[in-house]
GUVOZA-903955 format. One record per residue (C-alpha): x, y, z; residue in one letter. Coordinates in pm, whole numbers, plus 50000, padded with zeros to 5 digits. Each point is the difference from the previous one (the first is absolute). Last residue first. Layout:
residues N
XYZa;...
This chain:
residues 517
437144783947677x;502344975050064x;502225006549672x;500415038750208x;500694983150368x;502494974549796x;501935031549808x;499985026450367x;501124965350159x;503685011350117x;503084987450122x;502675024150057x;503294999949774x;502534978850135x;503705022550090x;502724968850041x;502024996950331x;503734987549954x;501405029949989x;499035011150323x;501215036250080x;496085014550031x;498644972850085x;498655003150350x;500215038249941x;497364998749737x;500635031249743x;499724981649715x;497564981550061x;497555029850101x;501145016749652x;498614963649840x;496904998450177x;499225037549951x;500584991949644x;497514966350000x;497315014550182x;500075034649776x;499854976849722x;497564976150108x;497235028850022x;499645000849608x;501305028449862x;496845026049873x;500675026950270x;503555004149814x;503074989050260x;502035029250060x;500234989850411x;500994963449921x;502705014849800x;501245021050255x;500174968450199x;502174982849740x;502425029250000x;499994997750369x;501044965450022x;502865006049755x;501845024450179x;499594975050325x;501304974749777x;502895024649878x;500805008450356x;500854960550024x;503345004449798x;501974976750168x;501074985949702x;498784963150030x;496665018450158x;499635020949667x;500804967449755x;497354983450242x;497245020949985x;500215010549609x;499754964949898x;496884996950234x;498555027649932x;500574993149621x;498024969750013x;497235015050245x;499235021749742x;500174972649716x;497304983050204x;498085021150025x;499925015949670x;496154998649885x;498825014250328x;501485026649972x;501595015649689x;501695035250206x;501954971150215x;501374984149741x;501355031149839x;500875011750350x;502524968350039x;501565004849656x;500885038050123x;501784987850295x;501944975349760x;500975028249749x;500755029750265x;502584970150146x;501634998849645x;499855034549928x;501905004850338x;503664979949880x;501154969150064x;496744987350119x;499934964649883x;496894981750186x;499654963449992x;498034975849754x;495754990550096x;499884976250237x;495865006150055x;500104970550303x;503515002750161x;502614972649963x;502675018050169x;499754971250320x;502724978149763x;502395025349974x;502564987450238x;502815026650057x;501844983749955x;501314978149727x;497104977349821x;500164966149981x;497764989450285x;499684967450212x;502685008550216x;499115030750129x;501054994250383x;504045002149865x;499215036649968x;499755007350367x;496945014650119x;498355035649937x;496565001650180x;500605034850199x;501185017449707x;496564995849851x;500104996349589x;503475006949881x;498635022749726x;498535018650287x;502655013750135x;498945015450339x;497344979950023x;500864988350333x;499625028350205x;501835032950025x;501865015349750x;503604984349931x;502865009450166x;503155004249783x;503524986050171x;503315005849854x;502604980350049x;503225019549897x;502355005649724x;502565028149930x;500435011349596x;502475025450086x;499585023249713x;495885003350101x;497064979149997x;499964981150289x;499284959949937x;497124982650171x;500074962750106x;496314991650080x;498145000550305x;496115000249984x;497105008450224x;496954986150134x;497395010850260x;497074983250157x;500964992850307x;504185012950001x;502945007449752x;499734961449880x;502825004749719x;499664987249630x;503794995249867x;500795010849689x;502004981349704x;502625004449717x;501894969250120x;503715015750016x;498435035950159x;497414980950275x;502394975250121x;502835027050019x;497345022350204x;499104971350241x;503454993650090x;501135034850031x;497065003650221x;500324969850222x;503575010550120x;503394984749984x;503005027550186x;502515009149764x;498455031649886x;499015007050372x;504215003450073x;500714990950390x;499184964449942x;502174994449746x;502975020050122x;499364976050341x;500894972849751x;497934974349843x;501604970449862x;497554971550037x;499125002149640x;502085026349786x;500714977349773x;502845005949767x;501004982749665x;499575032749824x;501235028350217x;496835023450137x;498655030449896x;496805011450237x;497185004749800x;497995035349996x;495765003049849x;498964997850292x;502385019250206x;499775030749765x;496234999750057x;500854997750419x;502235030949973x;503135002250069x;501105016150337x;498544975250188x;497355011850268x;497194979249903x;501704968349794x;499344974150260x;496135012550026x;499314987049647x;498265030249804x;496704997249773x;499865026849799x;495665012950008x;497605004749756x;496465018750035x;496424988449875x;501144975249754x;497824991849729x;500564966749881x;502674996449682x;500224969649840x;500284966050242x;500194973749718x;502685021149821x;501845006850320x;500294959050095x;498124992150298x;501394995150370x;497944985250340x;499225010950314x;503015022950098x;498545014250405x;500155031350094x;500695002850368x;498995035750206x;496995003049831x;498975026549778x;496515019250073x;497184997349824x;496835022850078x;496254982349924x;497425015849801x;500864979749707x;498405019549711x;502885025849914x;502834981750155x;501625011250325x;503765001250093x;502465003550279x;502765015749898x;503524982049897x;503115016350121x;502635010649710x;501684979450013x;499254968250157x;502594986650223x;500644965850008x;500784967250284x;500914970449868x;497774964349945x;500534964949860x;498254971750110x;497465007049773x;499905030449813x;500175031050288x;500705034049953x;500125014950411x;498705037750014x;501605033250062x;498635034049912x;501705032250068x;498345028550121x;500415032649758x;495935016150075x;499654999650341x;503655000350157x;501395028549695x;497005019550128x;500685000850339x;503745002649948x;499185034349796x;497895010850305x;502824992250230x;502645015449795x;498275030049978x;499335007450365x;504124987750067x;500745025849757x;497845028250154x;496325013349944x;498494981750267x;497354968449973x;500924993549644x;496965005349799x;499404965049769x;496834999049780x;498914968449832x;499864975849737x;497514976649911x;500684960449978x;500084984849634x;498344963349945x;496705012049996x;498964989149666x;498885036849891x;503385014650021x;500625000149624x;496745019849999x;501935026950216x;497885013850326x;503414995850177x;502005029049891x;496515018850049x;500234997050402x;503455010150051x;499415030549794x;497315008850191x;501244994150309x;503275025549870x;497095025349945x;497914999050354x;503475004850147x;501155031949839x;498555021650216x;500404978750323x;503835002749882x;499915037449971x;498835002850335x;502984983050158x;499474979050339x;501424967249796x;502755016449858x;501464999849698x;501794977449716x;497074988349899x;500054958149829x;497654988749820x;499274969549914x;498874989349642x;498504970149868x;499984979149627x;498494981149755x;500205015649661x;497435024949822x;500805024650279x;496755013150237x;500825024749982x;501685025249737x;499215029350237x;498145033249910x;497084997950151x;502184993350321x;501905033249933x;496905020949960x;498694985950285x;503215013250210x;499585036549811x;496764999350153x;501014988550344x;503165025449985x;502934997849854x;503844987350067x;499474964250027x;501794996050306x;501604971950129x;503845003049894x;499834976949762x;500954959949994x;497664980649783x;500744960649962x;498754986049682x;499564963750036x;499724979749648x;498134969049920x;500724981849682x;497105001049733x;499485027449818x;503595009149798x;503114996150258x;502925028449827x;497245019849768x;497554995050257x;501685011050281x;501475029349854x;496725013849893x;498294997050308x;503005015750229x;499935032249711x;496255003050076x;500404995750393x;503065025549993x;497875024449807x;496844991750235x;502105006250309x;501165036749877x;501665018550312x;502125030449870x;502865010049907x;503394976649962x;502914993450207x;503144977349835x;500954966850064x;503654989750091x;499434986750327x;497524978049941x;502214983349676x;502324980650195x;497834981150201x;497804993749728x;502834985849805x;500844978850277x;496434984450014x;501454976549675x;497254981749955x;498745025049749x;496935018849812x;501055035449857x;501635020350279x;499535038749963x;496364999749810x;498815033649960x;497345015050080x;498405037849972x;498105020850216x;502094986150303x;500914962449908x;502634977750079x;499724959849869x;502524978150138x;499794965749888x;499974963750170x;499854961049913x;500164975150260x;502344973449978x;501795008550362x;496894998250132x;500604990250419x;503505015950059x;501135023349750x;495665011349950x;500585011750379x;502755022449979x;498375012649649x;497065014850243x;502625011150267x;501585014249670x;496325019049914x;499285009950340x;503325020250073x;499625015749685x;496535013450041x;501595010150361x;502935017549807x;496565017849746x;498045009550299x;502765019950142x;502564992750265x;502895020050227x;501884986650207x;501945016850320x;497345021350103x;498074967350091x;496635017550131x;498854990549685x;497215016549759x;500254986449659x;501555020549715x;498035006649673x;501414986949682x;497354975449951x;497755035949937x;502345005549652x;498194967749871x;502454966749992x;497134973150056x;501464968449992x;497224974649779x;502044963450134x;498854972849740x;499864966450061x;500504970049790x;497544967550128x;
């Protein structure tokens, strides 16, 4: 989860801080520098792989240090920053949004730490204008924390607090946060306007939002202690009322070929770092792909020395074994994360000149239908049990749906539009085209579920409802009943993600009744 340090460099940050100590004077900017150094010190111990950028702002914004893991680059830049003019938070957030979209896209969760002097610089009318101009909620998942460098009893803080609270609230209202897997930001006001007070406020922020997550990775009798980075958040899923929390034990329950697994939707992805490599000078990803050269014909069994035990790269670790096996065999591991919740482990290589590899945990959506083309994940079993079929995994015998139909290929928007229009054409020719309508609906529904495109079914249901209201008065009653039934079936939460379910026409007896009369 990358972090943006958004630092106010307006003239008001240069105001001296009242103190009883006559030997040393501080400004709000020097206190902000102490807070940033505290944050970087915390990351050096608990989150070395975090990407951090420093963005300064006044009436304009500037990317002082691009995203980096070299935290010393930020420390060196802090004393060299120039003063600006006035505080303009909305302009700064516009720049941050553009920076994040260019660097990370729409899917990566981001944290923003806003450090300012605790004064909005305007009255109530100006504050409302700023709130209306804020580019929030963002189009990416994220949260904003505010650290005002001001005394808690200062009247300017009381006037600015509604603005800061609105910024925090709006940042968590993004549509990408609808899964509920990202906690909210907060305002961290120092108890005292001095270095210890500001450092304590930043420490509270770090302990709440940059905690390490440790768990045990198990596969049969093999297990190891690992850290997941970034720390996973509790998750929920649309249509499921329960909230899911990652277990302290992750169980590898099986393996699949990459081409069989495909690319199921992941709500978050995390590096898996072995405990033996935490604290070593070499990053885990470098150790995964490293090999210790030995002389030809020599044996290393039973000849370990004290130097070997002190070197993390020479200590046997289950993660290294699993990473090598998955990489060589071209497979992924299915991992049980908790009750009715699964993920996948795969060997991943960083796209950079270093080409370092690591284990990557992809956390799937809660529920057994996270990968519909595999069927229910809680019913997967060993391939040896499938002795009667010659098909490769996954078994496709249950896919013989009534209605059949060819698959959907939506490489371009017009192909999707053509399939939807075909459904609507059949809907306008009811009741003669009832069977054709449900055949096309089942074909469209299977493709949408396979691609994780559940929103399409909601839109098609709405279109069928509009067709129902637009029926002429001379239309048979069966037309309205079939359209309403099809729209409701597409939105039924009990079968919304069940790819094996087949929509059936509503049984009516209008024809029988008319014949009897």
